N, C-alpha and C positions, 0 to 999 in steps of 0.2 A: 085030290084026296091026301096026298103027301103034305101039302100046305096046311090042311086042316089038322093033321096030326102034330105038326111041328110049330105052328105059328105062335102057340102060347108058351113055348119052352125056350128059355135062355140057353139051355144045354146045346142047342143046335149051333150056336155061335162058338161055344167052347169046343165042340167036336170038330167043326169044319173050318173055322176062321183062324187066321194068324193071331198069335199072342200079342201082336203090335197094337191091337185095338185098345182104345182108352175110354171113350165116352160111354160105351156100352157097359163099362165097369162102374163108372160114376152113376149111371142111370140104368140099373139092371132090370129093365122092363122091355117088353116087346110093344112097340108103338104102332098104332093102326091108322090114326087120323089126326089131321092138324088143320086149324083154321085161325087166321089172325094171330093172336098172341096166346093161343091155347093148343094143347096136344092131349090126345086121349090114348090110353094103352088098350090092349086087346080085351081087358076086363071092363072097359068103359070108365075107368078112373080118369078124371080131368086134372090137368096140370096147367098152371100159369107158366108161361115160358119167359124167363128173364135171361135167356141164353141166346135165342134167335140165331141158331146156326153159327155161333161164334162171330156174330155180326154180319152174316150173309143174308139175313132176312129182316132188314130194316123196315120193310113194308109189310111184314107179317107173313105167315104161312098161307099158301094158296090164295094170294091176292086176286080178288075177283076180276078187276079190270085187266090185269096182265093175263090171267087165265083165259079170258074171252078172246083176247087178241091172239094168243097162241092157238086156241081151238080154231079160230077163223083161218089162221095161217095154214094149219094142218089140213083142214077141209079143202082149202084151195090148192093143195099140193105145192105149197111154198117150199123153196129149196132149204133143206135141213143142213146139208154139209156142202161147203164150197171153198175150203181153203181160204185164199184171199182174193178169189174172183169177185167181180162186182155183182152184187145182188140188190134187189129193191130194199130188202130189210137193212142191209148194210148202209146204203145211201141215206135211208130215212133216219137211221141212228146218227150218222155223222152230221147231217144237216140240223137235226133237232138238238144234238149236243152243242153244236156251235151257237145256235140261236138262243137256246134256253139257258145254257150254263156259261159258255165262254164269253160271248159278247156282252151280256149285262155286267160281267165282272171285269171287263176290259182286259181279257186274257187272250193270248194268241199262242196256240199250240197245234202241232201236228198230232193226230191220233194214230197210234200204232196198236194193232191187235197181236200181242206176242205169243199167245197161247192161253189156255183157259183158267189158270190159277194165279194166286198171288205171287208165288215164287217165280213164275214165268215173267211177270212184269218186272220184278226186282232184278232178275238175271239180265233182262234186256237193258234195263237202266244202267247196270254196271258196265255192260259191254259198250254201250254207246258213249258213256262218259270216258272210258279209256280210249276209245277210238278218236273222240273229239280232241282230247287233251294230249294224247300220246304218252300219258303217264299210267302207271300200274296200280299204285296204292289207293286205297279208299279209307277214309276216316269214318268209323261208325261210333256208336255210343253204348255205354254200359247199360245192361239189362235190355238191350234191343232184341227184337225178334223180327226176322224178315223172310223166313221160309225154310224149307227143308232140303233144297238142293245145295250142291257144294258152294256155289258162289254166295247164296243167301245165308248158308250156315256160317260162312267165313266172317260175315258182318253181324252175326247174332251173338248175344252175350251169355246165354245159359250154358254152363259147362257140360251138363248131362246131355243136352241136345247136340252140342258141338261134338262131343265124344262119339256120337253115333255116326259121324262121317267116316271114321275109320282111317282117315288120312290126315296129313298136315293141312291146316287151313291157313293160307298165306295171302300176302299182298293187301292186308288190312291192318289198321291201327285203331284200337279202341281208345276213346276219350270219355271223360266223365260227363254224363248227361246233366242237365240243369239241376235236378233234384238229388244227384248222387252224393255229393260231398256235404257233410253236415256243416263244416266250417270251411269256407273258401269259395272264391269266385271261379266257376268252371269256365267262363268265357276268357278270363285272364289266363287261366291254366292252358287252355287251348291256344290262345294267341302266343303265349311264350314258346310253346312247342313249334309253332309255325315260324316264328321270328328267329329263334335261336338256332344257328347253324350247327351247334353241338348237340342238339336234342336227339339226333338219330332218326328224326321223322322226315322223310323225303316229302317234297311238295306233292300232295295227293291229286288224283284226277277228280275226286268228288268227296263230298260229305253226304251221308245218308242218315235220315232220322225220321222217327215218328213224333208227331206233335204231342200225342198222348200214347204212351207205351202200353199196349194191351196185355200181351203175354208177360211182359216184364214187370207188371204189378200196378197198372193204372197210374203211371207217373205222368203228370201233365206239365209240360214245359210252359214257362211264362212267355208271354208275347214279347217281352223285352229280350229274353234270352234268344228266342227265335230270330228276332231282328238283328241281334248281335252276331249270330251264326251267319246269317245272310250277308251282313256287312263284311265279315272276314272272308267269306267266299268271293265276294266281289273284289276285295283288295288283292287277294292272291290268285285270282283267275282260277278258282276252283268251282266246279259245278255243284249246285245244291240240289239234292234229290230228296223229295218228301215222299215217304211211304205212307200213303193214305188208304191202304188196303182195308184196314179195319176202322180207322177213325174218320174216313171220308163218307160221302153220300149222306150227309146230314147228321151223323151220329153225335157230333159235338155241338150241333145247333146251327151250323151253316153247311152248305154243300161240301166245300173243301174245309178241312179242319184248320188250315192255316190262314183263312180269310181275315179273322179279327186281328191278326198280327200285321197285316198289310204287306206281306212278303210275296214275291213272285219266283217260285222255284224254277230251275232250269228243266227239271224232269219231275213228273208226278207219277207215282205208281198207284193203280186202282184195280181192285178186284172185289171179291165178296159181294156186297150189295149193289155194285154197278150193274149186275145182271138182273136185279129187281126181284125175281121169282125164286132165287136160290140155285139157278142153273149156272154151270161153270162159264165164267167170262172174265177177262182181264183186259185192261187197256193201259198203255204207257203214253203219257202226254209229254211231248218233246218240243222245246222252243224251236221254231223253224230254222234258225241259224245252226242248230246242232243236229238237225235231221240229215245226216250225211251217210246213211246206210246205202250200200249197194243193193240192188234188187235181190231178194232172197238171202241176204247175208244173215238174217235172223228169221227163222220161220218155225212153223209147227203145224201138224196135220189138223188140229182142232182150233185153229185161230179164226175159223169161219163158222162159229157155232150160231147159226141163224135163229134158232129157237130162243136162245138166250138174248140175242140181239133184239128180237121182237119185243120180248119182255122188258129189256133195258130201255128201249125207246118209250114204251108206255110208262115206265117208272119215272122218266124225266118230266111227265105231266105234273108230278107233285111239286115241281120246282118252277112252274110257270108263274107262280106268285109266292108270297112269303108266308102263307098260312101254315104249312107244315113246320117251317123253321121256327116261327113264333110259338107254335104248339110245343115243340121240343124244348125250346128255351124256357117256356113257362112251367111245363111238367118237371123239367130237370131241377127246378127250385125245390119242388116237393121232395125229390129223391135226395138232394143235397141236405135238406133240413132233417129228413128222417135218418140218413146215415150219420150225420153229426150228432143227432140225438142218441142213437144207439151207442156210438162211441163214448159219449158222455155218461150215459145211464148204466153202462156195464164196464166199470173200470178194470174188472178182472182181465178183460181183453187187452188192455193197454193199447187201444186201437185209435186209428186216425181215419178220417174220411178223405178220399182222394177222387180226382178225376174232373171231367168237364162234360156238360151236356148229358147224353144218355150213355156215357162211358164212365162208370163210377165204380168205386170200390171201398170196402172197409178193410183196412190193413191191420191185422193183428200184430201186436208189438213183439219185441225180442223175447224169446222164451215162451211165447204164446201162439206161435205160428200154427200149431196143430189144430187150434180152434176153428180155423177157416174151413178145413175139409169136414170137420164134425158138424159145423153149422150148415153147410151145403147138403150133407147127408140127411140131417134132420129135416131141413126144408123140403127135400125131395119126398120124404115120407109123408109130409103134410100137403103135398101137391104143388110144389114150386120148384122149377128147374133153374139152378144156378151153378156156376163153376168157379173154381179158384184160379188165381194167377199169381205171378211173382216167382222169384228164384227159389223160394222155399214153400211155394203154394200157400202163402200166408194171407192172401187177399181174397175176400169174398167179392166176386165180380158181377156187376150188373151190366147186361148188354141187351135189354129188352127191345122189342119192336117199337119203332118211332110212332107207330099208329095206335098203340095201346090206349084204351080209354082211361080216364081218371079213376073210375070206380075199380077196375081190375088192377090198375097200378097200385092203388091204395091197399087193395086186398092182398096183393103180393107182398107189399112192404110189411103189412101186418103179420103175414105168415113168416116172413124173414125174422121179424122181431120175436115172434113166439119161439122160433128155432134157436135164436141166440139165447133167449131166456132159459130154455130147457137145457141147452148145452152148458151154460155157465153154472146153473144150479146143480147139475149132475156132477160137475167136476170137483 
């Protein structure tokens, strides 16, 4: 009875939940149902989802194949919680991941279950890099976002997020990302700091980066730059960590976002869509020679989330052939074309189209940053869920499900353009 009285009211969240919530402010509706790339609120209004759980739902909401596997597992009294004890679910995931993902790409990594979230995998990556090298500092990059715990915050760029730590964030050095400097070669800049003994930069344990920066504004690094960073890491015996929490699991058109660059990181961080269904799961991939943990040296109560592992194993079936990858690559051309068209057709925005694959953005130019949030608000009114990103919230961000069909992808893009048109004409 209580649920019936309160389920239609946003006031319940205002009354009982912490002020820290954010997405319920951007999307002020009570949602009741979701399937594929659509969500419905309690009044039955339908929304096309171009947000996909901030990239945690690459295969859509309530994916039928994964749902059935989890239902079977529950009915059979499969083990739900197991810390890092051996379970059938865990063994099947490890074998499938090796056969379907690593072997075909000629990659060799040990799989670590560090805890259930993206920041857990990043924290474990920082710890093992420091343990392997015996060095403390880590080089990160401008506009990076790696998580909300202290180690992850120390290598993130957004000043307002960093400020939330409440303490000094140390043992990290920020360097300019590929697209950060308007004029100047950021690789040369980085190399000079490493070479020059007067630079004040100690030789770091690792460099950590996102190949496409999600929260930082959909900044996509060039493959040449990524290869250059890897080359510097090899020359100076620095470990290379790729944070593929958001850009991985096919979002950029290949399972790992770094594949087209031809690089082989020492450590890879994965979460979000590695769980397939949207359940919490994270893994850290470590080159065997760097896997020098002592038993239990890094652990967590929920690193054995077997329900998520069951779904994650089923999700890997999408990668037994290249059908999904080709589909993403093909549909991403439509997104790129439409985003470039919007940027060109509405000069008031002074906008540019950014990104790669299904990780795209329309960045509103200097002095026009406010348009991005207005566009997303107007799009939501029209039945489209999108969020902003970037240091000033200046980027309209697309993170739709990889499984979305062409018809609804086009419909969503049409709604977006209608929202842009109305916002620009009202200004």
